[in-house]
VOKEMI-185651 format. One record per atom (N, C-alpha, C): residue in one letter; z, y, x. Coordinates in steps of 0.2 Angstrom, whole numbers, padded with zeros to 4 digits, always signed. Layout:
AZYX
...
***
This chain:
M+0100+0301-0807
M+0098+0300-0801
M+0101+0295-0796
I+0098+0292-0794
I+0100+0285-0791
I+0101+0287-0783
R+0109+0287-0780
R+0110+0288-0773
R+0110+0282-0769
Y+0106+0283-0764
Y+0105+0277-0758
Y+0113+0277-0755
N+0117+0282-0755
N+0123+0282-0750
N+0128+0280-0755
S+0129+0276-0759
S+0135+0274-0762
S+0140+0273-0758
S+0147+0274-0760
S+0153+0273-0757
S+0153+0265-0755
A+0157+0265-0750
A+0159+0257-0749
A+0164+0254-0753
P+0164+0248-0756
P+0171+0246-0759
P+0177+0248-0757
E+0182+0248-0760
E+0187+0250-0758
E+0193+0242-0757
V+0197+0244-0757
V+0202+0238-0757
V+0207+0236-0761
D+0208+0241-0765
D+0212+0242-0772
D+0207+0240-0777
P+0211+0232-0781
P+0206+0228-0786
P+0205+0234-0792
D+0209+0237-0794
D+0208+0243-0801
D+0202+0247-0799
Y+0201+0248-0792
Y+0195+0254-0791
Y+0190+0249-0790
V+0190+0244-0786
V+0184+0241-0787
V+0180+0238-0793
R+0186+0238-0797
R+0182+0236-0805
R+0178+0242-0807
K+0182+0248-0805
K+0178+0254-0808
K+0172+0255-0805
Q+0171+0253-0798
Q+0165+0253-0795
Q+0159+0249-0796
L+0162+0242-0799
L+0159+0236-0800
L+0156+0239-0808
K+0159+0242-0813
K+0157+0244-0819
K+0151+0250-0818
N+0152+0254-0813
N+0148+0259-0812
N+0141+0257-0809
Q+0143+0252-0804
Q+0136+0251-0802
Q+0132+0245-0808
K+0134+0242-0811
K+0131+0237-0818
K+0129+0244-0820
Q+0130+0249-0822
Q+0127+0253-0826
Q+0123+0257-0824
M+0122+0258-0817
M+0118+0261-0812
M+0111+0255-0813
N+0114+0249-0812
N+0108+0244-0811
N+0103+0243-0818
E+0108+0244-0823
E+0103+0244-0829
E+0099+0250-0831
D+0101+0257-0829
D+0095+0261-0827
D+0091+0262-0824
I+0092+0256-0818
I+0086+0256-0813
I+0080+0252-0817
A+0085+0247-0821
A+0080+0242-0823
A+0075+0245-0829
I+0079+0251-0833
I+0075+0255-0836
I+0068+0260-0834
M+0072+0263-0829
M+0066+0266-0825
M+0060+0262-0822
K+0062+0255-0820
K+0056+0251-0818
K+0052+0250-0824
A+0054+0248-0830
A+0051+0247-0835
A+0047+0254-0839
R+0049+0260-0836
R+0045+0265-0840
R+0039+0266-0834
L+0041+0265-0827
L+0036+0266-0821
L+0031+0260-0822
R+0032+0255-0825
R+0026+0250-0828
R+0022+0253-0833
D+0025+0255-0838
D+0021+0259-0843
D+0018+0264-0841
A+0021+0268-0836
A+0016+0274-0833
A+0010+0271-0830
A+0012+0266-0825
A+0007+0264-0821
A+0000+0261-0827
A+0003+0258-0831
A-0003+0254-0836
A-0007+0259-0838
D-0003+0267-0842
D-0007+0272-0845
D-0011+0276-0839
A-0008+0276-0833
A-0014+0278-0828
A-0021+0275-0825
H-0019+0267-0828
H-0025+0264-0825
H-0029+0266-0832
K-0028+0264-0837
K-0031+0267-0842
K-0035+0274-0842
I-0033+0279-0841
I-0035+0285-0839
I-0041+0284-0834
V-0040+0281-0828
V-0044+0279-0824
V-0051+0276-0825
R-0049+0272-0830
R-0055+0268-0832
R-0059+0271-0836
A-0056+0276-0842
A-0059+0281-0846
A-0063+0285-0840
L-0060+0289-0836
L-0064+0295-0832
L-0070+0290-0829
G-0070+0285-0827
G-0075+0280-0825
G-0077+0285-0817
G-0085+0286-0817
G-0087+0289-0812
G-0084+0298-0809
E-0081+0302-0815
E-0080+0307-0816
E-0073+0308-0812
A-0069+0303-0809
A-0062+0303-0806
A-0063+0308-0801
N-0069+0308-0797
N-0069+0313-0791
N-0065+0310-0784
G-0062+0305-0784
G-0057+0303-0780
G-0050+0301-0782
Q-0050+0306-0787
Q-0043+0306-0790
Q-0041+0298-0791
D-0044+0294-0793
D-0041+0286-0795
D-0039+0285-0788
L-0041+0285-0782
L-0038+0283-0776
L-0031+0286-0775
L-0029+0292-0777
L-0025+0296-0776
L-0018+0293-0781
L-0022+0294-0787
L-0016+0291-0792
L-0015+0283-0789
G-0019+0277-0787
G-0017+0272-0787
G-0012+0271-0780
S-0013+0277-0776
S-0009+0276-0770
S-0003+0279-0773
R-0001+0285-0777
R+0007+0286-0779
R+0008+0280-0783
I+0006+0276-0787
I+0006+0271-0792
I+0011+0267-0787
E+0008+0263-0783
E+0009+0259-0775
E+0017+0262-0773
T+0017+0268-0771
T+0021+0271-0768
T+0028+0271-0773
G+0028+0271-0779
G+0033+0272-0785
G+0035+0263-0786
R+0030+0261-0786
R+0032+0253-0787
R+0036+0250-0781
A+0035+0253-0774
A+0039+0251-0769
A+0046+0253-0769
L+0046+0260-0770
L+0051+0263-0772
L+0056+0259-0775
S+0053+0260-0783
S+0059+0256-0787
S+0061+0249-0785
A+0057+0245-0782
A+0057+0238-0780
A+0063+0239-0774
D+0063+0245-0769
D+0068+0245-0765
D+0075+0246-0768
V+0073+0251-0772
V+0080+0254-0777
V+0084+0249-0780
A+0079+0244-0783
A+0083+0239-0787
A+0086+0235-0782
Q+0082+0233-0776
Q+0085+0226-0771
Q+0091+0231-0769
L+0093+0238-0767
L+0099+0240-0765
L+0104+0240-0770
G+0102+0241-0776
G+0108+0240-0783
G+0109+0234-0783
D+0106+0227-0782
D+0109+0220-0782
D+0112+0218-0776
E+0111+0223-0771
E+0115+0219-0765
E+0122+0224-0765
R+0122+0230-0769
R+0128+0232-0768
R+0132+0230-0775
L+0130+0227-0780
L+0132+0224-0784
L+0136+0218-0781
A+0133+0214-0777
A+0134+0207-0774
A+0140+0209-0769
R+0140+0216-0766
R+0146+0215-0761
R+0152+0218-0765
L+0152+0222-0772
L+0157+0223-0775
L+0161+0217-0778
E+0156+0213-0781
E+0158+0207-0784
E+0163+0204-0777
Q+0159+0202-0772
Q+0161+0198-0767
Q+0169+0202-0764
A+0169+0208-0764
A+0176+0213-0763
A+0180+0212-0767
L+0180+0211-0773
L+0184+0211-0779
L+0187+0205-0778
A+0184+0200-0778
A+0186+0192-0778
A+0190+0193-0771
L+0189+0196-0765
L+0193+0196-0759
L+0199+0199-0762
C+0198+0205-0763
C+0206+0209-0764
C+0211+0206-0769
L+0208+0203-0773
L+0214+0198-0778
L+0216+0193-0775
E+0213+0191-0771
E+0214+0184-0767
E+0220+0186-0762
I+0216+0191-0759
I+0224+0195-0753
I+0230+0197-0756
D+0229+0200-0762
D+0234+0204-0766
D+0239+0197-0766
Q+0238+0191-0769
Q+0240+0184-0771
Q+0244+0182-0766
S+0240+0181-0759
S+0242+0179-0755
S+0247+0183-0752
F+0246+0189-0750
F+0251+0193-0748
F+0260+0194-0752
G+0258+0193-0759
G+0264+0192-0762
G+0268+0186-0759
E+0264+0180-0758
E+0268+0174-0759
E+0271+0174-0751
L+0266+0175-0746
L+0268+0178-0740
L+0275+0181-0738
H+0275+0189-0743
H+0279+0192-0741
H+0286+0189-0746
S+0287+0185-0750
S+0292+0182-0753
S+0295+0178-0749
W+0291+0174-0746
W+0294+0167-0742
W+0296+0170-0736
L+0293+0175-0732
L+0295+0177-0726
L+0302+0182-0727
E+0302+0184-0733
E+0310+0188-0734
E+0314+0181-0735
S+0312+0177-0738
S+0318+0171-0738
S+0318+0167-0732
M+0314+0167-0727
M+0315+0165-0722
M+0319+0168-0717
E+0319+0175-0718
E+0321+0181-0712
E+0328+0181-0715
N+0330+0179-0720
N+0337+0178-0725
N+0341+0172-0722
E+0337+0166-0722
E+0339+0160-0720
E+0341+0161-0712
I+0338+0163-0708
I+0338+0163-0700
I+0345+0168-0701
E+0345+0173-0705
E+0350+0178-0702
E+0356+0176-0704
N+0358+0170-0709
N+0363+0168-0711
N+0365+0160-0708
C+0361+0160-0702
C+0363+0152-0698
C+0368+0155-0694
P+0373+0150-0695
P+0380+0150-0690
P+0376+0150-0682
P+0380+0152-0678
P+0379+0154-0670
P+0378+0146-0668
V+0376+0143-0663
V+0374+0137-0660
V+0381+0138-0655
T+0385+0135-0654
T+0389+0133-0647
T+0392+0126-0646
T+0393+0126-0640
T+0395+0119-0639
T+0400+0115-0641
G+0405+0122-0645
G+0412+0119-0648
G+0412+0116-0654
H+0406+0117-0658
H+0405+0112-0663
H+0404+0106-0664
Q+0408+0104-0670
Q+0408+0096-0669
Q+0400+0093-0669
R+0400+0086-0668
R+0394+0083-0669
R+0391+0083-0674
D+0394+0082-0681
D+0391+0081-0686
D+0388+0089-0687
Q+0391+0094-0687
Q+0390+0100-0688
Q+0383+0102-0684
L+0383+0100-0677
L+0377+0101-0675
L+0372+0098-0678
M+0373+0093-0679
M+0366+0088-0683
M+0366+0090-0690
Q+0369+0092-0694
Q+0367+0096-0700
Q+0363+0102-0698
Q+0365+0107-0693
Q+0361+0113-0691
Q+0353+0112-0689
Q+0356+0104-0683
Q+0348+0102-0683
Q+0343+0099-0689
I+0346+0097-0695
I+0342+0094-0700
I+0339+0100-0701
H+0344+0107-0703
H+0341+0113-0706
H+0335+0118-0704
N+0338+0117-0697
N+0332+0120-0692
N+0326+0118-0693
T+0325+0110-0693
T+0318+0106-0694
T+0316+0108-0701
Q+0320+0109-0705
Q+0316+0111-0711
Q+0314+0117-0710
L+0316+0122-0707
L+0314+0129-0707
L+0306+0129-0703
Q+0307+0123-0696
Q+0300+0122-0695
Q+0295+0120-0698
H+0297+0115-0703
H+0292+0113-0708
H+0289+0119-0713
S+0293+0122-0714
S+0292+0128-0719
S+0287+0132-0715
V+0287+0134-0709
V+0283+0138-0705
V+0276+0135-0705
I+0277+0127-0704
I+0269+0124-0701
I+0266+0125-0708
S+0269+0123-0715
S+0268+0123-0720
S+0264+0128-0724
H+0265+0134-0721
H+0264+0141-0722
H+0257+0144-0718
K+0258+0140-0712
K+0252+0142-0706
K+0245+0142-0711
S+0243+0137-0714
S+0236+0139-0719
S+0236+0144-0722
L+0241+0148-0725
L+0242+0153-0730
L+0239+0158-0725
M+0243+0159-0721
M+0242+0165-0716
M+0235+0164-0713
D+0232+0158-0711
D+0227+0159-0708
D+0219+0161-0713
R+0222+0157-0720
R+0217+0161-0726
R+0218+0167-0728
F+0223+0172-0726
F+0225+0178-0729
F+0220+0182-0723
H+0221+0181-0715
H+0217+0182-0711
H+0210+0183-0712
K+0208+0178-0715
K+0200+0176-0714
K+0198+0180-0721
N+0202+0181-0725
N+0199+0186-0732
N+0200+0192-0730
V+0205+0194-0726
V+0205+0202-0723
V+0199+0204-0719
S+0199+0199-0715
S+0192+0200-0710
S+0185+0199-0714
A+0185+0195-0718
A+0179+0196-0724
A+0179+0202-0727
L+0184+0206-0730
L+0185+0211-0735
L+0185+0218-0729
S+0186+0219-0723
S+0186+0224-0719
S+0178+0224-0718
E+0174+0219-0718
E+0166+0220-0717
E+0164+0223-0722
L+0166+0224-0729
L+0164+0228-0734
L+0166+0235-0734
C+0171+0235-0733
C+0175+0242-0736
C+0175+0246-0730
G+0176+0252-0732
G+0175+0259-0727
G+0180+0258-0721
P+0180+0263-0716
P+0183+0261-0709
P+0191+0265-0711
E+0193+0269-0716
E+0199+0270-0717
E+0204+0264-0720
D+0200+0261-0724
D+0203+0254-0728
D+0205+0249-0724
E+0198+0248-0720
E+0200+0242-0714
E+0206+0244-0710
I+0205+0250-0708
I+0213+0251-0703
I+0218+0249-0707
Q+0219+0251-0714
Q+0225+0251-0717
Q+0225+0241-0719
L+0220+0238-0718
L+0221+0232-0720
L+0223+0229-0713
Q+0221+0232-0708
Q+0223+0229-0700
Q+0230+0228-0699
K+0232+0235-0704
K+0240+0236-0701
K+0245+0231-0707
I+0243+0230-0713
I+0245+0225-0717
I+0245+0218-0713
A+0239+0217-0711
A+0239+0210-0707
A+0242+0210-0702
E+0243+0214-0697
E+0248+0215-0691
E+0256+0215-0692
G+0257+0218-0698
G+0265+0218-0701
G+0267+0212-0702
L+0262+0208-0706
L+0263+0200-0707
L+0263+0197-0701
D+0259+0196-0697
D+0259+0193-0691
D+0265+0193-0687
E+0267+0200-0685
E+0274+0202-0682
E+0281+0199-0686
R+0280+0198-0693
R+0285+0194-0696
R+0285+0186-0696
F+0280+0185-0695
F+0279+0177-0696
F+0281+0175-0688
F+0277+0179-0683
F+0279+0174-0677
F+0286+0176-0674
T+0289+0183-0677
T+0297+0184-0675
T+0303+0178-0677
A+0300+0175-0683
A+0303+0169-0687
A+0301+0163-0683
K+0296+0163-0684
K+0293+0157-0678
K+0296+0156-0672
D+0298+0162-0669
D+0301+0162-0662
D+0309+0161-0661
A+0311+0164-0667
A+0317+0163-0669
A+0321+0155-0670
I+0317+0152-0675
I+0317+0144-0675
I+0315+0140-0670
R+0311+0143-0666
R+0309+0138-0659
R+0315+0140-0654
Q+0319+0145-0653
Q+0323+0146-0649
Q+0331+0143-0652
R+0332+0143-0659
R+0337+0140-0660
R+0337+0132-0660
A+0332+0131-0659
A+0331+0122-0659
A+0330+0121-0651
E+0331+0127-0647
E+0331+0124-0639
E+0338+0125-0638
A+0342+0130-0642
A+0349+0131-0641
A+0352+0123-0643
L+0350+0122-0651
L+0353+0115-0653
L+0353+0110-0649
E+0345+0109-0646
E+0345+0103-0642
E+0350+0104-0636
T+0351+0109-0633
T+0357+0109-0626
T+0363+0108-0629
A+0366+0111-0636
A+0372+0109-0638
A+0373+0103-0638
I+0369+0100-0642
I+0369+0092-0644
I+0371+0088-0637
E+0365+0089-0633
E+0366+0087-0627
E+0373+0086-0624
Q+0376+0091-0625
Q+0383+0092-0620
Q+0389+0088-0625
S+0388+0089-0633
S+0392+0086-0634
S+0392+0081-0639
S+0386+0076-0639
S+0384+0070-0644
S+0383+0066-0640
Q+0381+0060-0643
Q+0380+0053-0640
Q+0373+0054-0637
F+0370+0047-0635
F+0364+0049-0630
F+0359+0046-0635
T+0362+0043-0641
T+0356+0042-0646
T+0354+0048-0651
D+0360+0051-0652
D+0359+0059-0654
D+0354+0063-0652
R+0356+0064-0644
R+0350+0068-0639
R+0343+0064-0640
L+0343+0058-0641
L+0336+0055-0643
L+0333+0056-0649
D+0337+0057-0655
D+0335+0060-0660
D+0333+0065-0661
I+0336+0071-0656
I+0334+0077-0657
I+0327+0079-0653
V+0326+0075-0646
V+0321+0076-0643
V+0315+0073-0648
L+0314+0068-0652
L+0309+0065-0655
L+0308+0070-0662
A+0315+0073-0665
A+0313+0077-0670
A+0309+0084-0668
N+0311+0087-0662
N+0308+0092-0659
N+0300+0091-0657
L+0298+0086-0654
L+0292+0085-0653
L+0287+0081-0659
D+0291+0080-0663
D+0289+0079-0671
D+0286+0085-0673
G+0289+0090-0672
G+0287+0097-0676
G+0281+0099-0673
I+0281+0098-0666
I+0275+0099-0662
I+0269+0096-0664
A+0271+0089-0666
A+0265+0084-0669
A+0263+0087-0675
M+0267+0089-0680
M+0265+0091-0687
M+0260+0097-0684
Q+0262+0101-0680
Q+0259+0106-0678
Q+0250+0105-0676
I+0251+0101-0672
I+0243+0098-0670
I+0241+0093-0674
R+0243+0088-0679
R+0241+0085-0684
R+0237+0090-0689
N+0241+0096-0691
N+0238+0099-0696
N+0235+0106-0693
S+0234+0106-0690
S+0229+0113-0686
S+0222+0114-0690
E+0221+0120-0690
E+0218+0124-0695
E+0212+0123-0692
A+0208+0122-0699
A+0200+0119-0696
A+0197+0125-0693
I+0192+0124-0688
I+0191+0127-0683
I+0186+0132-0687
P+0186+0139-0685
P+0182+0144-0688
P+0176+0146-0683
A+0171+0149-0688
A+0165+0153-0683
A+0168+0161-0682
D+0172+0162-0684
D+0174+0170-0683
D+0177+0169-0674
L+0175+0174-0670
L+0177+0174-0664
L+0185+0175-0662
E+0186+0181-0666
E+0193+0183-0666
E+0199+0176-0667
R+0197+0174-0674
R+0201+0168-0675
R+0200+0163-0671
I+0194+0161-0668
I+0194+0154-0662
I+0198+0156-0657
K+0199+0163-0654
K+0203+0166-0649
K+0211+0165-0651
S+0212+0166-0655
S+0220+0164-0659
S+0222+0157-0659
Q+0217+0154-0661
Q+0218+0146-0660
Q+0219+0144-0654
I+0215+0146-0649
I+0215+0144-0642
I+0222+0146-0640
M+0225+0153-0642
M+0232+0154-0640
M+0237+0150-0643
D+0238+0150-0649
D+0241+0145-0653
D+0242+0138-0649
N+0237+0135-0649
N+0236+0130-0643
N+0240+0130-0636
H+0238+0134-0633
H+0241+0136-0627
H+0248+0137-0627
S+0251+0140-0634
S+0259+0141-0635
S+0261+0133-0635
L+0257+0128-0639
L+0260+0120-0638
L+0260+0118-0632
V+0256+0120-0628
V+0253+0117-0620
V+0261+0120-0616
E+0262+0126-0618
E+0268+0129-0613
E+0276+0126-0616
Q+0275+0124-0622
Q+0281+0121-0626
Q+0281+0113-0623
L+0275+0110-0623
L+0276+0103-0619
L+0278+0103-0613
K+0276+0108-0609
K+0278+0109-0601
K+0286+0109-0600
H+0288+0116-0605
H+0295+0117-0607
H+0300+0109-0607
K+0298+0105-0612
K+0300+0098-0614
K+0300+0093-0608
E+0295+0093-0605
E+0293+0088-0601
E+0299+0087-0597
G+0302+0092-0594
G+0308+0091-0589
G+0314+0087-0593
I+0315+0088-0600
I+0320+0086-0604
I+0319+0079-0605
L+0312+0078-0606
L+0308+0071-0608
L+0311+0066-0603
R+0310+0069-0596
R+0310+0064-0590
R+0317+0062-0588
S+0320+0068-0591
S+0330+0065-0590
S+0332+0061-0595
V+0329+0062-0601
V+0331+0057-0607
V+0329+0050-0604
M+0321+0049-0601
M+0320+0043-0601
M+0323+0040-0595
E+0325+0043-0590
E+0329+0040-0585
E+0337+0039-0586
N+0337+0042-0590
N+0344+0040-0593
N+0344+0033-0597
A+0340+0034-0601
A+0339+0028-0605
A+0337+0022-0602
K+0334+0022-0596
K+0332+0017-0590
K+0339+0014-0588
E+0343+0020-0586
E+0350+0018-0585
E+0354+0013-0589
I+0354+0016-0595
I+0358+0013-0601
I+0355+0005-0601
L+0349+0004-0603
L+0346-0002-0604
L+0348-0007-0598
M+0348-0003-0591
M+0349-0008-0587
M+0355-0012-0586
H+0362-0008-0589
H+0367-0009-0588
H+0370-0013-0594
A+0366-0013-0598
A+0368-0016-0606
A+0367-0024-0606
R+0373-0026-0610
R+0374-0033-0612
R+0368-0035-0616
P+0366-0041-0614
P+0361-0046-0620
P+0363-0044-0626
N+0359-0044-0631
N+0358-0044-0638
N+0362-0037-0640
D+0363-0032-0635
D+0368-0027-0639
D+0363-0023-0644
T+0366-0021-0649
T+0361-0017-0655
T+0361-0009-0653
G+0365-0008-0648
G+0365-0001-0648
G+0359+0000-0643
S+0359-0005-0637
S+0351-0005-0632
S+0347-0005-0637
A+0346-0010-0641
A+0339-0011-0644
A+0337-0005-0649
E+0341-0002-0652
E+0340+0004-0654
E+0337+0010-0650
I+0341+0011-0644
I+0338+0015-0639
I+0331+0012-0636
N+0329+0006-0635
N+0324+0003-0633
N+0317+0006-0639
I+0320+0006-0644
I+0314+0007-0648
I+0312+0014-0651
K+0317+0017-0648
K+0316+0025-0648
K+0314+0027-0643
I+0314+0024-0638
I+0310+0026-0631
I+0302+0025-0631
K+0301+0019-0634
K+0294+0018-0636
K+0291+0023-0641
E+0295+0025-0645
E+0292+0030-0651
E+0291+0036-0647
L+0295+0039-0642
L+0296+0044-0638
L+0289+0044-0633
D+0289+0038-0629
D+0282+0038-0626
D+0275+0039-0630
A+0276+0034-0636
A+0269+0035-0639
A+0268+0042-0641
L+0272+0045-0644
L+0272+0052-0648
L+0269+0058-0641
W+0273+0056-0636
W+0271+0062-0630
W+0264+0060-0628
E+0262+0054-0628
E+0255+0054-0626
E+0251+0055-0632
E+0252+0055-0638
E+0249+0059-0642
E+0248+0067-0644
L+0253+0069-0641
L+0255+0075-0641
L+0250+0078-0634
T+0249+0075-0628
T+0246+0077-0622
T+0239+0076-0625
K+0238+0072-0627
K+0229+0071-0628
K+0227+0075-0633
G+0231+0077-0638
G+0230+0081-0644
G+0229+0088-0642
V+0232+0090-0637
V+0233+0099-0637
V+0227+0100-0630
T+0225+0094-0627
T+0219+0094-0622
T+0214+0093-0626
T+0212+0089-0631
T+0206+0089-0635
T+0205+0094-0637
R+0211+0097-0641
R+0209+0104-0646
R+0208+0107-0641
E+0209+0109-0635
E+0208+0114-0630
E+0200+0115-0629
N+0199+0108-0628
N+0191+0110-0625
N+0186+0109-0632
I+0188+0106-0637
I+0185+0108-0642
I+0184+0114-0644
L+0189+0119-0643
L+0190+0125-0645
L+0187+0132-0641
E+0185+0128-0634
E+0182+0132-0629
E+0176+0131-0628
V+0173+0125-0631
V+0165+0124-0634
V+0164+0129-0638
T+0167+0128-0644
T+0164+0132-0650
T+0165+0140-0649
L+0171+0142-0646
L+0170+0148-0642
L+0164+0151-0639
V+0161+0147-0634
V+0155+0148-0631
V+0148+0150-0636
K+0149+0143-0640
K+0143+0145-0646
K+0143+0150-0650
A+0149+0151-0653
A+0151+0156-0657
A+0149+0163-0653
E+0151+0164-0648
E+0149+0170-0643
E+0142+0171-0647
R+0138+0166-0643
R+0130+0166-0643
R+0128+0167-0650
F+0130+0165-0654
F+0128+0165-0663
F+0128+0174-0663
W+0134+0174-0663
W+0136+0182-0665
W+0131+0188-0661
Y+0131+0185-0655
Y+0125+0189-0651
Y+0120+0192-0653
E+0116+0184-0654
E+0110+0184-0659
E+0109+0186-0664
L+0115+0185-0668
L+0114+0188-0675
L+0114+0198-0676
K+0119+0199-0671
K+0118+0206-0669
K+0112+0208-0668
S+0108+0206-0662
S+0101+0207-0660
S+0097+0206-0665
C+0098+0202-0669
C+0092+0201-0676
C+0093+0207-0682
Q+0099+0209-0681
Q+0100+0214-0687
Q+0097+0220-0683
E+0099+0221-0677
E+0097+0228-0673
E+0089+0229-0672
A+0085+0223-0672
A+0078+0223-0671
A+0076+0224-0678
I+0078+0222-0685
I+0075+0223-0691
I+0076+0229-0693
K+0083+0233-0691
K+0084+0239-0695
K+0079+0245-0689
E+0078+0244-0683
E+0073+0246-0679
E+0066+0247-0683
L+0064+0240-0685
L+0058+0239-0689
L+0056+0243-0694
R+0061+0244-0698
R+0062+0247-0706
R+0061+0252-0704
L+0065+0255-0698
L+0065+0263-0698
L+0058+0265-0695
R+0055+0261-0691
R+0047+0263-0690
R+0043+0264-0696
I+0043+0259-0699
I+0040+0257-0705
I+0039+0262-0711
E+0048+0264-0712
E+0049+0269-0716
E+0046+0277-0714
G+0046+0278-0708
G+0043+0283-0704
G+0036+0284-0706
I+0032+0280-0708
I+0024+0281-0708
I+0024+0284-0717
Q+0023+0289-0718
Q+0023+0291-0723
Q+0014+0293-0724
P+0011+0288-0729
P+0002+0290-0731
P+0001+0297-0732
A-0004+0297-0727
A-0006+0305-0726
A-0013+0305-0732
L-0012+0306-0739
L-0015+0306-0744
L-0022+0311-0744
G-0028+0309-0743
G-0033+0314-0742
G-0036+0316-0736
E-0034+0312-0730
E-0034+0313-0724
E-0036+0306-0721
P-0040+0303-0720
P-0045+0296-0718
P-0044+0296-0712
T-0044+0300-0709
T-0043+0298-0700
T-0035+0296-0700
I-0031+0300-0702
I-0024+0299-0700
I-0022+0292-0705
I-0025+0291-0710
I-0023+0286-0713
I-0026+0279-0709
E-0033+0280-0706
E-0034+0275-0702
E-0028+0273-0696
Q-0026+0278-0693
Q-0020+0279-0687
Q-0015+0274-0690
Q-0014+0276-0695
Q-0007+0275-0699
Q-0008+0267-0700
R-0016+0265-0702
R-0016+0257-0703
R-0015+0253-0697
N-0017+0256-0691
N-0017+0252-0685
N-0011+0252-0682
T-0007+0258-0684
T+0002+0257-0682
T+0004+0250-0685
L+0003+0251-0692
L+0006+0245-0696
L+0003+0237-0694
L-0002+0238-0693
L-0006+0232-0691
L-0003+0230-0683
T-0002+0234-0678
T+0002+0233-0672
T+0010+0231-0674
I+0014+0234-0678
I+0019+0234-0680
I+0021+0225-0681
K+0014+0223-0687
K+0013+0217-0691
K+0013+0212-0684
S+0010+0212-0680
S+0008+0208-0674
S+0016+0208-0670
E+0018+0213-0669
E+0025+0213-0665
E+0029+0207-0668
M+0029+0209-0675
M+0034+0205-0680
M+0032+0196-0678
G+0026+0196-0679
G+0023+0188-0677
G+0026+0186-0669
E+0026+0191-0664
E+0028+0188-0659
E+0036+0188-0659
M+0040+0192-0663
M+0048+0193-0662
M+0051+0187-0666
K+0047+0186-0671
K+0049+0178-0675
K+0054+0173-0670
P+0050+0170-0667
P+0052+0165-0663
P+0058+0168-0658
K+0056+0172-0656
K+0063+0175-0651
K+0069+0176-0654
F+0067+0181-0659
F+0074+0182-0664
F+0076+0176-0669
M+0072+0178-0675
M+0075+0172-0681
M+0075+0164-0679
D+0069+0161-0675
D+0070+0155-0675
D+0077+0152-0671
K+0078+0157-0665
K+0084+0156-0659
K+0089+0157-0664
L+0090+0161-0669
L+0095+0163-0672
L+0098+0156-0674
R+0091+0154-0679
R+0093+0147-0683
R+0097+0141-0678
S+0094+0141-0672
S+0095+0136-0666
S+0101+0136-0665
V+0104+0143-0663
V+0112+0144-0660
V+0117+0142-0666
G+0113+0145-0673
G+0118+0143-0678
G+0119+0137-0681
H+0114+0133-0681
H+0115+0126-0681
H+0119+0122-0675
D+0118+0124-0669
D+0124+0122-0664
D+0130+0124-0667
L+0132+0131-0669
L+0140+0132-0671
L+0141+0129-0677
C+0137+0127-0682
C+0139+0124-0686
C+0141+0115-0686
D+0139+0113-0679
D+0142+0107-0679
D+0148+0106-0676
M+0151+0111-0675
M+0157+0113-0671
M+0162+0114-0678
V+0162+0118-0682
V+0166+0121-0686
V+0167+0116-0693
A+0172+0121-0697
A+0173+0116-0703
A+0167+0118-0708
E+0168+0114-0715
E+0163+0115-0719
E+0161+0121-0722
E+0168+0124-0724
E+0167+0130-0727
E+0166+0135-0722
E+0166+0136-0715
E+0165+0140-0711
E+0157+0138-0709
K+0154+0132-0712
K+0146+0132-0711
K+0145+0136-0715
A+0147+0136-0722
A+0144+0140-0727
A+0143+0147-0726
H+0148+0151-0722
H+0147+0157-0719
H+0143+0158-0714
V+0143+0153-0709
V+0135+0154-0703
V+0129+0155-0708
E+0129+0150-0713
E+0122+0149-0716
E+0121+0155-0720
Q+0125+0159-0723
Q+0124+0163-0726
Q+0123+0170-0722
Q+0126+0170-0716
Q+0123+0175-0712
Q+0117+0175-0710
M+0113+0170-0710
M+0106+0168-0706
M+0102+0168-0712
N+0103+0166-0718
N+0099+0167-0726
N+0100+0176-0726
E+0105+0181-0725
E+0105+0187-0727
E+0100+0191-0721
V+0100+0188-0714
V+0096+0190-0711
V+0088+0188-0712
E+0088+0183-0714
E+0082+0181-0714
E+0077+0185-0721
G+0082+0185-0727
G+0082+0191-0731
G+0078+0197-0730
D+0083+0200-0725
D+0080+0206-0722
D+0073+0206-0718
W+0073+0201-0716
W+0067+0200-0712
W+0060+0199-0716
I+0060+0196-0721
I+0056+0195-0727
I+0055+0202-0730
A+0061+0204-0730
A+0060+0213-0734
A+0056+0216-0732
V+0056+0217-0723
V+0053+0221-0719
V+0047+0219-0718
T+0045+0213-0719
T+0038+0210-0720
T+0034+0212-0725
S+0038+0212-0730
S+0035+0214-0736
S+0035+0221-0737
M+0038+0226-0735
M+0038+0232-0734
M+0031+0234-0731
C+0030+0230-0724
C+0026+0231-0721
C+0019+0231-0724
T+0017+0225-0727
T+0013+0223-0731
T+0010+0228-0735
R+0015+0231-0739
R+0014+0237-0745
R+0011+0242-0742
K+0014+0244-0738
K+0012+0249-0733
K+0004+0251-0731
***
């Protein structure tokens, strides 16, 4: 017997493989039953033709039952195909999440060990020691930036799997993701604080050109984050997370502004009193120009990204709202149609049911522009803002809803 209430995909790859194997077997059973139904329907039509005028209305009853059986078998086959597709998607996501988690866990362990074994930053250190620590800290910063894309992909896959699995597994996935987040941001913050401490220590115990190098290195770290920003997503929570990340960069720039102004003023004073053709002054002048250009790039970069993300958030909120409205409208229509069971042998009730179905069909004609066409419009607006792979996800959501709309329309026509 085919069950409509099959369990949601699990998050353990081995168990999902078992679910997938069982669903494939179930789909084969459905195909066999559909074939048997076709054979039975063909035999029934032969009997009706043989009876001719002696059927006494039984031919109508038999025809109605055959159509009911066909509709049911089509619905069951569709449910089986849909569940198989969900399980295949869930297995692919489970495997990728497992791999990403392993890579991130190993990397975070290495980073946590590196941070824990860093020597304390003090102004008593020699200039060369401080500069070596600065180089090492910059390497750690670059490592964090390079692993951000893996973190983002991990969260995207967790979000996708959460939509497929059951509530308990969804909670477990969120706990795992939150645990990685906490470790990632703790490491990132420790490296940032160390960079600021090194900047202060070097300022007090090194030459002016060293201070310039440190300011340039720290700003270059921020520039790397802006230049390598994650592609803009369609998911609301991920957009909000990117807005928060960008706001964090804005705050870092505000913190650096005072240091930058101080360095610039000192540089102007040094250049003003420098001897002609002094090589040290020429080097300072080149670095000041680099600093100016970098600062302009950073301020423009965070402002531009903030504006794009805010516009995208508005469009994404509109799309997901319209998508949910469409899904709820289709669900309501399906329940109304499923609630109409043919009253065989009662012509008056059958006529009433037919009129009800005609009314529903008319309502669906009026609803299409309001829901489906509007969904397409806001979906295309969102696609204009997001990355290519995100466009595919938005298109998939719209196609699934359109598929459900067509299925409900067909259900209404069959009834």
